[in-house]
N, CA, C and O atoms as a GROMACS GRO file, in nm:
protein
  556
    1MET      N    1   7.653  -5.260 -18.324
    1MET     CA    2   7.754  -5.199 -18.284
    1MET      C    3   7.749  -5.029 -18.302
    1MET      O    4   7.697  -4.968 -18.396
    2LYS      N    5   7.816  -4.973 -18.188
    2LYS     CA    6   7.792  -4.841 -18.176
    2LYS      C    7   7.874  -4.756 -18.272
    2LYS      O    8   7.992  -4.781 -18.295
    3ASN      N    9   7.800  -4.640 -18.335
    3ASN     CA   10   7.884  -4.560 -18.405
    3ASN      C   11   7.987  -4.478 -18.348
    3ASN      O   12   7.945  -4.390 -18.273
    4GLU      N   13   8.110  -4.485 -18.364
    4GLU     CA   14   8.204  -4.400 -18.285
    4GLU      C   15   8.195  -4.267 -18.307
    4GLU      O   16   8.242  -4.194 -18.220
    5TYR      N   17   8.132  -4.200 -18.431
    5TYR     CA   18   8.120  -4.071 -18.432
    5TYR      C   19   7.975  -4.032 -18.474
    5TYR      O   20   7.944  -3.968 -18.574
    6ASP      N   21   7.889  -4.084 -18.373
    6ASP     CA   22   7.753  -4.045 -18.392
    6ASP      C   23   7.733  -3.904 -18.319
    6ASP      O   24   7.706  -3.910 -18.199
    7ILE      N   25   7.742  -3.798 -18.368
    7ILE     CA   26   7.750  -3.671 -18.320
    7ILE      C   27   7.619  -3.605 -18.266
    7ILE      O   28   7.615  -3.496 -18.209
    8THR      N   29   7.521  -3.681 -18.291
    8THR     CA   30   7.385  -3.639 -18.281
    8THR      C   31   7.338  -3.627 -18.128
    8THR      O   32   7.244  -3.559 -18.087
    9LYS      N   33   7.433  -3.717 -18.043
    9LYS     CA   34   7.380  -3.730 -17.904
    9LYS      C   35   7.533  -3.750 -17.826
    9LYS      O   36   7.640  -3.760 -17.885
   10ALA      N   37   7.515  -3.753 -17.699
   10ALA     CA   38   7.620  -3.768 -17.603
   10ALA      C   39   7.654  -3.932 -17.607
   10ALA      O   40   7.568  -4.020 -17.619
   11THR      N   41   7.782  -3.951 -17.596
   11THR     CA   42   7.817  -4.095 -17.608
   11THR      C   43   7.780  -4.185 -17.502
   11THR      O   44   7.746  -4.299 -17.531
   12GLY      N   45   7.784  -4.146 -17.383
   12GLY     CA   46   7.759  -4.236 -17.278
   12GLY      C   47   7.875  -4.328 -17.239
   12GLY      O   48   7.869  -4.419 -17.158
   13PHE      N   49   7.987  -4.287 -17.315
   13PHE     CA   50   8.113  -4.371 -17.288
   13PHE      C   51   8.216  -4.297 -17.204
   13PHE      O   52   8.249  -4.184 -17.239
   14ASN      N   53   8.265  -4.346 -17.106
   14ASN     CA   54   8.382  -4.308 -17.031
   14ASN      C   55   8.479  -4.397 -17.022
   14ASN      O   56   8.468  -4.495 -16.948
   15PRO      N   57   8.596  -4.372 -17.103
   15PRO     CA   58   8.729  -4.467 -17.110
   15PRO      C   59   8.802  -4.456 -16.979
   15PRO      O   60   8.900  -4.528 -16.958
   16GLY      N   61   8.752  -4.350 -16.869
   16GLY     CA   62   8.845  -4.350 -16.774
   16GLY      C   63   8.988  -4.277 -16.794
   16GLY      O   64   9.088  -4.315 -16.732
   17LEU      N   65   8.988  -4.177 -16.880
   17LEU     CA   66   9.108  -4.104 -16.900
   17LEU      C   67   9.142  -3.997 -16.797
   17LEU      O   68   9.054  -3.928 -16.747
   18GLU      N   69   9.248  -3.986 -16.770
   18GLU     CA   70   9.301  -3.892 -16.673
   18GLU      C   71   9.406  -3.813 -16.719
   18GLU      O   72   9.516  -3.863 -16.738
   19ALA      N   73   9.381  -3.677 -16.744
   19ALA     CA   74   9.509  -3.602 -16.809
   19ALA      C   75   9.621  -3.556 -16.710
   19ALA      O   76   9.597  -3.528 -16.593
   20LYS      N   77   9.729  -3.551 -16.758
   20LYS     CA   78   9.863  -3.512 -16.680
   20LYS      C   79   9.834  -3.359 -16.628
   20LYS      O   80   9.870  -3.320 -16.517
   21ARG      N   81   9.784  -3.301 -16.697
   21ARG     CA   82   9.756  -3.164 -16.663
   21ARG      C   83   9.611  -3.135 -16.699
   21ARG      O   84   9.587  -3.125 -16.819
   22PHE      N   85   9.510  -3.121 -16.612
   22PHE     CA   86   9.373  -3.113 -16.602
   22PHE      C   87   9.335  -2.957 -16.636
   22PHE      O   88   9.389  -2.863 -16.579
   23GLU      N   89   9.235  -2.944 -16.737
   23GLU     CA   90   9.215  -2.817 -16.779
   23GLU      C   91   9.038  -2.853 -16.800
   23GLU      O   92   8.979  -2.940 -16.864
   24LEU      N   93   8.992  -2.741 -16.712
   24LEU     CA   94   8.838  -2.760 -16.712
   24LEU      C   95   8.775  -2.734 -16.847
   24LEU      O   96   8.690  -2.811 -16.891
   25MET      N   97   8.815  -2.631 -16.913
   25MET     CA   98   8.761  -2.624 -17.057
   25MET      C   99   8.857  -2.686 -17.164
   25MET      O  100   8.978  -2.666 -17.156
   26ARG      N  101   8.810  -2.752 -17.251
   26ARG     CA  102   8.888  -2.827 -17.350
   26ARG      C  103   8.847  -2.791 -17.499
   26ARG      O  104   8.768  -2.860 -17.564
   27PRO      N  105   8.906  -2.681 -17.547
   27PRO     CA  106   8.851  -2.641 -17.681
   27PRO      C  107   8.942  -2.746 -17.776
   27PRO      O  108   9.058  -2.784 -17.756
   28VAL      N  109   8.861  -2.778 -17.874
   28VAL     CA  110   8.930  -2.876 -17.985
   28VAL      C  111   8.859  -2.854 -18.103
   28VAL      O  112   8.737  -2.840 -18.102
   29LYS      N  113   8.942  -2.849 -18.227
   29LYS     CA  114   8.888  -2.849 -18.358
   29LYS      C  115   8.834  -2.976 -18.389
   29LYS      O  116   8.896  -3.078 -18.362
   30VAL      N  117   8.722  -2.977 -18.443
   30VAL     CA  118   8.635  -3.091 -18.498
   30VAL      C  119   8.620  -3.079 -18.649
   30VAL      O  120   8.633  -2.972 -18.708
   31LYS      N  121   8.593  -3.195 -18.708
   31LYS     CA  122   8.565  -3.193 -18.874
   31LYS      C  123   8.431  -3.140 -18.875
   31LYS      O  124   8.411  -3.065 -18.971
   32THR      N  125   8.340  -3.154 -18.803
   32THR     CA  126   8.194  -3.098 -18.821
   32THR      C  127   8.099  -3.135 -18.703
   32THR      O  128   8.117  -3.237 -18.635
   33ILE      N  129   7.999  -3.051 -18.681
   33ILE     CA  130   7.904  -3.071 -18.577
   33ILE      C  131   7.778  -3.106 -18.658
   33ILE      O  132   7.667  -3.099 -18.603
   34GLY      N  133   7.791  -3.144 -18.790
   34GLY     CA  134   7.669  -3.176 -18.859
   34GLY      C  135   7.573  -3.077 -18.882
   34GLY      O  136   7.608  -2.961 -18.903
   35ASN      N  137   7.430  -3.121 -18.880
   35ASN     CA  138   7.325  -3.035 -18.892
   35ASN      C  139   7.279  -2.978 -18.752
   35ASN      O  140   7.180  -2.904 -18.746
   36LEU      N  141   7.346  -3.012 -18.646
   36LEU     CA  142   7.310  -2.979 -18.504
   36LEU      C  143   7.312  -2.833 -18.504
   36LEU      O  144   7.389  -2.766 -18.573
   37SER      N  145   7.219  -2.786 -18.420
   37SER     CA  146   7.192  -2.632 -18.377
   37SER      C  147   7.305  -2.613 -18.264
   37SER      O  148   7.372  -2.708 -18.224
   38TYR      N  149   7.319  -2.494 -18.221
   38TYR     CA  150   7.405  -2.453 -18.125
   38TYR      C  151   7.368  -2.515 -18.012
   38TYR      O  152   7.446  -2.572 -17.937
   39SER      N  153   7.203  -2.505 -17.990
   39SER     CA  154   7.147  -2.531 -17.861
   39SER      C  155   7.172  -2.694 -17.862
   39SER      O  156   7.221  -2.739 -17.759
   40ASP      N  157   7.148  -2.774 -17.954
   40ASP     CA  158   7.163  -2.904 -17.948
   40ASP      C  159   7.316  -2.942 -17.909
   40ASP      O  160   7.337  -3.029 -17.824
   41VAL      N  161   7.409  -2.883 -17.965
   41VAL     CA  162   7.559  -2.898 -17.922
   41VAL      C  163   7.561  -2.864 -17.766
   41VAL      O  164   7.596  -2.954 -17.689
   42GLU      N  165   7.530  -2.760 -17.724
   42GLU     CA  166   7.529  -2.720 -17.574
   42GLU      C  167   7.467  -2.836 -17.500
   42GLU      O  168   7.523  -2.865 -17.394
   43LYS      N  169   7.367  -2.907 -17.535
   43LYS     CA  170   7.295  -3.006 -17.462
   43LYS      C  171   7.408  -3.120 -17.469
   43LYS      O  172   7.450  -3.179 -17.370
   44ILE      N  173   7.444  -3.139 -17.582
   44ILE     CA  174   7.554  -3.264 -17.594
   44ILE      C  175   7.671  -3.230 -17.472
   44ILE      O  176   7.702  -3.307 -17.381
   45MET      N  177   7.723  -3.097 -17.499
   45MET     CA  178   7.837  -3.081 -17.417
   45MET      C  179   7.815  -3.086 -17.277
   45MET      O  180   7.903  -3.125 -17.200
   46TRP      N  181   7.683  -3.044 -17.233
   46TRP     CA  182   7.640  -3.043 -17.078
   46TRP      C  183   7.637  -3.215 -17.055
   46TRP      O  184   7.704  -3.261 -16.963
   47GLU      N  185   7.564  -3.297 -17.134
   47GLU     CA  186   7.566  -3.426 -17.081
   47GLU      C  187   7.707  -3.496 -17.073
   47GLU      O  188   7.719  -3.599 -17.007
   48ASN      N  189   7.792  -3.453 -17.125
   48ASN     CA  190   7.925  -3.500 -17.149
   48ASN      C  191   8.001  -3.454 -17.018
   48ASN      O  192   8.068  -3.530 -16.949
   49THR      N  193   7.979  -3.308 -16.990
   49THR     CA  194   8.041  -3.272 -16.881
   49THR      C  195   7.989  -3.313 -16.737
   49THR      O  196   8.065  -3.335 -16.642
   50ALA      N  197   7.860  -3.321 -16.732
   50ALA     CA  198   7.788  -3.378 -16.633
   50ALA      C  199   7.818  -3.524 -16.574
   50ALA      O  200   7.820  -3.565 -16.458
   51ASN      N  201   7.841  -3.591 -16.700
   51ASN     CA  202   7.856  -3.729 -16.667
   51ASN      C  203   8.008  -3.800 -16.682
   51ASN      O  204   8.033  -3.912 -16.639
   52GLY      N  205   8.101  -3.718 -16.749
   52GLY     CA  206   8.232  -3.756 -16.775
   52GLY      C  207   8.238  -3.835 -16.900
   52GLY      O  208   8.339  -3.902 -16.922
   53TRP      N  209   8.140  -3.833 -16.986
   53TRP     CA  210   8.155  -3.908 -17.116
   53TRP      C  211   8.247  -3.849 -17.193
   53TRP      O  212   8.283  -3.732 -17.176
   54GLN      N  213   8.293  -3.928 -17.287
   54GLN     CA  214   8.357  -3.908 -17.404
   54GLN      C  215   8.303  -3.838 -17.519
   54GLN      O  216   8.218  -3.902 -17.581
   55PRO      N  217   8.332  -3.715 -17.566
   55PRO     CA  218   8.276  -3.624 -17.658
   55PRO      C  219   8.262  -3.718 -17.812
   55PRO      O  220   8.356  -3.786 -17.855
   56ALA      N  221   8.140  -3.707 -17.875
   56ALA     CA  222   8.150  -3.782 -17.992
   56ALA      C  223   8.200  -3.721 -18.122
   56ALA      O  224   8.188  -3.776 -18.231
   57TRP      N  225   8.262  -3.594 -18.100
   57TRP     CA  226   8.300  -3.524 -18.222
   57TRP      C  227   8.424  -3.602 -18.278
   57TRP      O  228   8.501  -3.667 -18.207
   58GLU      N  229   8.436  -3.589 -18.415
   58GLU     CA  230   8.552  -3.645 -18.462
   58GLU      C  231   8.658  -3.516 -18.454
   58GLU      O  232   8.640  -3.411 -18.516
   59GLU      N  233   8.758  -3.540 -18.380
   59GLU     CA  234   8.853  -3.437 -18.336
   59GLU      C  235   8.972  -3.439 -18.409
   59GLU      O  236   9.018  -3.547 -18.447
   60ILE      N  237   9.039  -3.311 -18.439
   60ILE     CA  238   9.162  -3.277 -18.491
   60ILE      C  239   9.251  -3.236 -18.410
   60ILE      O  240   9.272  -3.115 -18.400
   61ILE      N  241   9.315  -3.317 -18.343
   61ILE     CA  242   9.420  -3.317 -18.237
   61ILE      C  243   9.541  -3.233 -18.296
   61ILE      O  244   9.600  -3.260 -18.400
   62GLU      N  245   9.566  -3.126 -18.211
   62GLU     CA  246   9.674  -3.056 -18.266
   62GLU      C  247   9.793  -3.027 -18.140
   62GLU      O  248   9.771  -3.065 -18.025
   63GLU      N  249   9.911  -2.961 -18.177
   63GLU     CA  250   9.979  -2.950 -18.040
   63GLU      C  251   9.943  -2.891 -17.932
   63GLU      O  252   9.994  -2.921 -17.824
   64ASP      N  253   9.846  -2.794 -17.945
   64ASP     CA  254   9.794  -2.725 -17.826
   64ASP      C  255   9.661  -2.777 -17.791
   64ASP      O  256   9.590  -2.703 -17.723
   65THR      N  257   9.620  -2.883 -17.823
   65THR     CA  258   9.491  -2.946 -17.781
   65THR      C  259   9.499  -3.009 -17.640
   65THR      O  260   9.581  -3.099 -17.625
   66PRO      N  261   9.421  -2.970 -17.532
   66PRO     CA  262   9.438  -2.997 -17.405
   66PRO      C  263   9.391  -3.160 -17.417
   66PRO      O  264   9.307  -3.198 -17.498
   67GLU      N  265   9.452  -3.238 -17.331
   67GLU     CA  266   9.417  -3.373 -17.313
   67GLU      C  267   9.275  -3.406 -17.263
   67GLU      O  268   9.217  -3.341 -17.176
   68LEU      N  269   9.223  -3.521 -17.331
   68LEU     CA  270   9.093  -3.538 -17.265
   68LEU      C  271   9.096  -3.606 -17.134
   68LEU      O  272   9.175  -3.697 -17.108
   69ASP      N  273   9.005  -3.557 -17.047
   69ASP     CA  274   9.010  -3.612 -16.928
   69ASP      C  275   8.866  -3.651 -16.865
   69ASP      O  276   8.793  -3.560 -16.827
   70THR      N  277   8.830  -3.775 -16.855
   70THR     CA  278   8.693  -3.826 -16.821
   70THR      C  279   8.698  -3.861 -16.679
   70THR      O  280   8.588  -3.902 -16.640
   71VAL      N  281   8.794  -3.859 -16.586
   71VAL     CA  282   8.785  -3.908 -16.455
   71VAL      C  283   8.780  -3.775 -16.364
   71VAL      O  284   8.688  -3.768 -16.283
   72THR      N  285   8.879  -3.664 -16.373
   72THR     CA  286   8.864  -3.557 -16.287
   72THR      C  287   8.733  -3.478 -16.280
   72THR      O  288   8.663  -3.446 -16.375
   73VAL      N  289   8.713  -3.452 -16.156
   73VAL     CA  290   8.601  -3.377 -16.135
   73VAL      C  291   8.644  -3.238 -16.073
   73VAL      O  292   8.750  -3.218 -16.014
   74GLN      N  293   8.547  -3.145 -16.096
   74GLN     CA  294   8.576  -3.012 -16.027
   74GLN      C  295   8.432  -2.965 -15.971
   74GLN      O  296   8.329  -2.997 -16.030
   75ASN      N  297   8.433  -2.888 -15.854
   75ASN     CA  298   8.309  -2.852 -15.807
   75ASN      C  299   8.309  -2.694 -15.825
   75ASN      O  300   8.396  -2.614 -15.790
   76VAL      N  301   8.206  -2.675 -15.879
   76VAL     CA  302   8.163  -2.522 -15.928
   76VAL      C  303   8.034  -2.495 -15.868
   76VAL      O  304   7.965  -2.578 -15.810
   77VAL      N  305   8.003  -2.364 -15.886
   77VAL     CA  306   7.879  -2.290 -15.826
   77VAL      C  307   7.834  -2.270 -15.960
   77VAL      O  308   7.920  -2.249 -16.046
   78SER      N  309   7.694  -2.273 -16.000
   78SER     CA  310   7.635  -2.244 -16.100
   78SER      C  311   7.566  -2.097 -16.088
   78SER      O  312   7.565  -2.040 -15.979
   79ALA      N  313   7.513  -2.042 -16.195
   79ALA     CA  314   7.453  -1.923 -16.186
   79ALA      C  315   7.328  -1.908 -16.106
   79ALA      O  316   7.283  -1.797 -16.078
   80GLU      N  317   7.271  -2.021 -16.068
   80GLU     CA  318   7.150  -2.029 -15.989
   80GLU      C  319   7.197  -2.045 -15.840
   80GLU      O  320   7.116  -2.065 -15.750
   81ASN      N  321   7.339  -2.035 -15.818
   81ASN     CA  322   7.415  -2.054 -15.680
   81ASN      C  323   7.406  -2.208 -15.653
   81ASN      O  324   7.427  -2.239 -15.536
   82GLN      N  325   7.381  -2.297 -15.731
   82GLN     CA  326   7.382  -2.439 -15.703
   82GLN      C  327   7.523  -2.489 -15.696
   82GLN      O  328   7.598  -2.442 -15.781
   83HIS      N  329   7.572  -2.574 -15.613
   83HIS     CA  330   7.685  -2.638 -15.618
   83HIS      C  331   7.686  -2.746 -15.698
   83HIS      O  332   7.595  -2.826 -15.676
   84LEU      N  333   7.773  -2.776 -15.796
   84LEU     CA  334   7.761  -2.895 -15.889
   84LEU      C  335   7.896  -2.960 -15.905
   84LEU      O  336   7.992  -2.883 -15.907
   85THR      N  337   7.913  -3.063 -15.914
   85THR     CA  338   8.031  -3.151 -15.959
   85THR      C  339   8.024  -3.187 -16.125
   85THR      O  340   7.933  -3.245 -16.184
   86VAL      N  341   8.132  -3.141 -16.172
   86VAL     CA  342   8.132  -3.153 -16.318
   86VAL      C  343   8.275  -3.198 -16.368
   86VAL      O  344   8.376  -3.178 -16.300
   87HIS      N  345   8.277  -3.258 -16.484
   87HIS     CA  346   8.390  -3.306 -16.561
   87HIS      C  347   8.440  -3.201 -16.618
   87HIS      O  348   8.400  -3.087 -16.594
   88GLN      N  349   8.547  -3.235 -16.713
   88GLN     CA  350   8.600  -3.138 -16.813
   88GLN      C  351   8.480  -3.115 -16.926
   88GLN      O  352   8.399  -3.202 -16.957
   89THR      N  353   8.485  -2.995 -16.974
   89THR     CA  354   8.411  -2.967 -17.089
   89THR      C  355   8.478  -2.954 -17.223
   89THR      O  356   8.573  -2.876 -17.234
   90THR      N  357   8.436  -3.026 -17.326
   90THR     CA  358   8.508  -3.028 -17.454
   90THR      C  359   8.401  -2.923 -17.533
   90THR      O  360   8.279  -2.938 -17.543
   91ILE      N  361   8.477  -2.821 -17.583
   91ILE     CA  362   8.440  -2.705 -17.672
   91ILE      C  363   8.459  -2.747 -17.826
   91ILE      O  364   8.571  -2.742 -17.878
   92PRO      N  365   8.350  -2.788 -17.895
   92PRO     CA  366   8.401  -2.835 -18.038
   92PRO      C  367   8.381  -2.705 -18.145
   92PRO      O  368   8.280  -2.636 -18.158
   93ILE      N  369   8.500  -2.694 -18.210
   93ILE     CA  370   8.526  -2.582 -18.302
   93ILE      C  371   8.511  -2.647 -18.441
   93ILE      O  372   8.607  -2.712 -18.483
   94PRO      N  373   8.395  -2.635 -18.517
   94PRO     CA  374   8.372  -2.703 -18.638
   94PRO      C  375   8.450  -2.648 -18.742
   94PRO      O  376   8.433  -2.527 -18.758
   95LEU      N  377   8.534  -2.706 -18.820
   95LEU     CA  378   8.626  -2.643 -18.918
   95LEU      C  379   8.559  -2.644 -19.064
   95LEU      O  380   8.603  -2.581 -19.160
   96ASP      N  381   8.447  -2.728 -19.063
   96ASP     CA  382   8.362  -2.716 -19.201
   96ASP      C  383   8.280  -2.592 -19.193
   96ASP      O  384   8.251  -2.536 -19.300
   97LEU      N  385   8.241  -2.544 -19.088
   97LEU     CA  386   8.194  -2.398 -19.064
   97LEU      C  387   8.286  -2.287 -19.059
   97LEU      O  388   8.262  -2.181 -19.118
   98PHE      N  389   8.384  -2.305 -18.996
   98PHE     CA  390   8.481  -2.191 -18.990
   98PHE      C  391   8.628  -2.229 -19.040
   98PHE      O  392   8.718  -2.257 -18.962
   99PRO      N  393   8.639  -2.226 -19.168
   99PRO     CA  394   8.762  -2.313 -19.212
   99PRO      C  395   8.879  -2.184 -19.174
   99PRO      O  396   8.998  -2.213 -19.170
  100VAL      N  397   8.837  -2.056 -19.149
  100VAL     CA  398   8.954  -1.960 -19.104
  100VAL      C  399   9.015  -2.008 -18.988
  100VAL      O  400   9.134  -1.980 -18.973
  101CYS      N  401   8.952  -2.083 -18.892
  101CYS     CA  402   9.017  -2.149 -18.789
  101CYS      C  403   9.123  -2.252 -18.800
  101CYS      O  404   9.189  -2.288 -18.703
  102THR      N  405   9.137  -2.293 -18.907
  102THR     CA  406   9.230  -2.396 -18.944
  102THR      C  407   9.372  -2.340 -18.920
  102THR      O  408   9.452  -2.415 -18.863
  103GLY      N  409   9.407  -2.234 -18.952
  103GLY     CA  410   9.549  -2.179 -18.923
  103GLY      C  411   9.561  -2.111 -18.802
  103GLY      O  412   9.668  -2.054 -18.780
  104MET      N  413   9.457  -2.105 -18.706
  104MET     CA  414   9.462  -2.036 -18.588
  104MET      C  415   9.499  -2.148 -18.475
  104MET      O  416   9.454  -2.261 -18.494
  105SER      N  417   9.572  -2.126 -18.367
  105SER     CA  418   9.577  -2.195 -18.247
  105SER      C  419   9.449  -2.186 -18.162
  105SER      O  420   9.371  -2.091 -18.166
  106LEU      N  421   9.436  -2.297 -18.084
  106LEU     CA  422   9.329  -2.286 -17.981
  106LEU      C  423   9.311  -2.176 -17.916
  106LEU      O  424   9.208  -2.108 -17.924
  107SER      N  425   9.424  -2.147 -17.833
  107SER     CA  426   9.432  -2.018 -17.771
  107SER      C  427   9.403  -1.901 -17.830
  107SER      O  428   9.352  -1.816 -17.757
  108GLN      N  429   9.426  -1.869 -17.966
  108GLN     CA  430   9.375  -1.762 -18.040
  108GLN      C  431   9.225  -1.767 -18.062
  108GLN      O  432   9.155  -1.666 -18.059
  109ILE      N  433   9.184  -1.871 -18.080
  109ILE     CA  434   9.022  -1.889 -18.107
  109ILE      C  435   8.964  -1.848 -17.990
  109ILE      O  436   8.890  -1.751 -17.998
  110MET      N  437   8.983  -1.906 -17.872
  110MET     CA  438   8.943  -1.868 -17.744
  110MET      C  439   8.944  -1.726 -17.729
  110MET      O  440   8.845  -1.653 -17.728
  111ASN      N  441   9.054  -1.695 -17.717
  111ASN     CA  442   9.089  -1.540 -17.693
  111ASN      C  443   9.010  -1.438 -17.763
  111ASN      O  444   8.961  -1.339 -17.709
  112TYR      N  445   9.002  -1.472 -17.898
  112TYR     CA  446   8.919  -1.392 -17.997
  112TYR      C  447   8.780  -1.405 -17.958
  112TYR      O  448   8.722  -1.302 -17.926
  113THR      N  449   8.716  -1.520 -17.954
  113THR     CA  450   8.583  -1.518 -17.924
  113THR      C  451   8.542  -1.465 -17.776
  113THR      O  452   8.439  -1.399 -17.761
  114GLU      N  453   8.612  -1.490 -17.691
  114GLU     CA  454   8.614  -1.411 -17.550
  114GLU      C  455   8.610  -1.277 -17.576
  114GLU      O  456   8.505  -1.221 -17.543
  115SER      N  457   8.696  -1.209 -17.625
  115SER     CA  458   8.706  -1.060 -17.644
  115SER      C  459   8.589  -1.009 -17.725
  115SER      O  460   8.551  -0.893 -17.706
  116ILE      N  461   8.532  -1.081 -17.807
  116ILE     CA  462   8.403  -1.035 -17.905
  116ILE      C  463   8.290  -1.053 -17.782
  116ILE      O  464   8.211  -0.961 -17.762
  117CYS      N  465   8.286  -1.162 -17.707
  117CYS     CA  466   8.169  -1.172 -17.629
  117CYS      C  467   8.186  -1.053 -17.495
  117CYS      O  468   8.091  -1.004 -17.435
  118GLU      N  469   8.306  -1.029 -17.474
  118GLU     CA  470   8.322  -0.913 -17.378
  118GLU      C  471   8.298  -0.780 -17.446
  118GLU      O  472   8.239  -0.694 -17.381
  119ARG      N  473   8.335  -0.756 -17.559
  119ARG     CA  474   8.311  -0.621 -17.620
  119ARG      C  475   8.149  -0.615 -17.653
  119ARG      O  476   8.097  -0.504 -17.649
  120GLU      N  477   8.075  -0.718 -17.681
  120GLU     CA  478   7.941  -0.701 -17.718
  120GLU      C  479   7.856  -0.739 -17.589
  120GLU      O  480   7.737  -0.759 -17.613
  121HIS      N  481   7.897  -0.753 -17.457
  121HIS     CA  482   7.833  -0.774 -17.354
  121HIS      C  483   7.754  -0.909 -17.347
  121HIS      O  484   7.655  -0.915 -17.275
  122TRP      N  485   7.792  -1.004 -17.411
  122TRP     CA  486   7.753  -1.121 -17.439
  122TRP      C  487   7.799  -1.213 -17.330
  122TRP      O  488   7.909  -1.183 -17.284
  123GLN      N  489   7.726  -1.346 -17.265
  123GLN     CA  490   7.797  -1.425 -17.194
  123GLN      C  491   7.863  -1.528 -17.289
  123GLN      O  492   7.804  -1.565 -17.390
  124PRO      N  493   7.982  -1.574 -17.258
  124PRO     CA  494   8.073  -1.662 -17.333
  124PRO      C  495   7.991  -1.800 -17.366
  124PRO      O  496   8.052  -1.906 -17.353
  125THR      N  497   7.901  -1.801 -17.395
  125THR     CA  498   7.850  -1.935 -17.424
  125THR      C  499   7.880  -1.976 -17.542
  125THR      O  500   7.922  -1.897 -17.627
  126TYR      N  501   7.863  -2.119 -17.570
  126TYR     CA  502   7.907  -2.186 -17.688
  126TYR      C  503   7.843  -2.108 -17.825
  126TYR      O  504   7.912  -2.078 -17.922
  127ARG      N  505   7.719  -2.084 -17.815
  127ARG     CA  506   7.646  -2.023 -17.939
  127ARG      C  507   7.710  -1.893 -17.964
  127ARG      O  508   7.741  -1.857 -18.078
  128ASN      N  509   7.730  -1.816 -17.850
  128ASN     CA  510   7.767  -1.659 -17.868
  128ASN      C  511   7.913  -1.667 -17.929
  128ASN      O  512   7.952  -1.581 -18.008
  129ARG      N  513   7.996  -1.777 -17.888
  129ARG     CA  514   8.120  -1.795 -17.926
  129ARG      C  515   8.135  -1.832 -18.089
  129ARG      O  516   8.225  -1.788 -18.161
  130MET      N  517   8.035  -1.918 -18.129
  130MET     CA  518   8.015  -1.939 -18.264
  130MET      C  519   7.975  -1.838 -18.340
  130MET      O  520   8.018  -1.824 -18.455
  131ILE      N  521   7.885  -1.754 -18.286
  131ILE     CA  522   7.852  -1.620 -18.378
  131ILE      C  523   7.965  -1.531 -18.396
  131ILE      O  524   7.977  -1.462 -18.498
  132ALA      N  525   8.054  -1.532 -18.294
  132ALA     CA  526   8.178  -1.435 -18.311
  132ALA      C  527   8.260  -1.504 -18.419
  132ALA      O  528   8.312  -1.435 -18.507
  133LEU      N  529   8.275  -1.631 -18.417
  133LEU     CA  530   8.352  -1.690 -18.544
  133LEU      C  531   8.282  -1.663 -18.666
  133LEU      O  532   8.347  -1.634 -18.766
  134ASP      N  533   8.158  -1.670 -18.668
  134ASP     CA  534   8.096  -1.650 -18.796
  134ASP      C  535   8.129  -1.510 -18.852
  134ASP      O  536   8.156  -1.490 -18.971
  135HIS      N  537   8.124  -1.407 -18.753
  135HIS     CA  538   8.192  -1.291 -18.820
  135HIS      C  539   8.317  -1.282 -18.856
  135HIS      O  540   8.342  -1.214 -18.955
  136LEU      N  541   8.421  -1.345 -18.789
  136LEU     CA  542   8.561  -1.369 -18.857
  136LEU      C  543   8.573  -1.416 -18.970
  136LEU      O  544   8.654  -1.370 -19.050
  137ASN      N  545   8.473  -1.545 -19.002
  137ASN     CA  546   8.465  -1.626 -19.114
  137ASN      C  547   8.429  -1.518 -19.224
  137ASN      O  548   8.480  -1.526 -19.335
  138MET      N  549   8.340  -1.416 -19.192
  138MET     CA  550   8.301  -1.318 -19.313
  138MET      C  551   8.387  -1.232 -19.356
  138MET      O  552   8.378  -1.185 -19.469
  139GLY      N  553   8.498  -1.195 -19.259
  139GLY     CA  554   8.603  -1.077 -19.291
  139GLY      C  555   8.700  -1.108 -19.392
  139GLY      O  556   8.785  -1.025 -19.424
   0.00000   0.00000   0.00000
């Protein structure tokens, strides 16, 4: 039997969920990303996005958490100028690493990490956003 919360790999499971209001980027608070590196998390995020698979993170759903959508696709152009068809991207925010995020809304977290990335002239990758949260955690 499949472990529902095996966060070490993409699930390969698509429940066919379609959100009433689709959002391409879906930040969500999660209990943990375990011992995975940010690069490993990015790989899992990409597999889920490319295939429309349900993320394996144990999510903490709050009022402002966007709905999961594994059906809707978007056409985007990559940095290499390739046309790609992608599904929703779930961005896990691990509360065990960043307990300061517990009292913040998802939009506050995303706005904060985006502003730090912009200030530091970083690409707003998952890794860079988590580094920004690490600095918030230390404050």
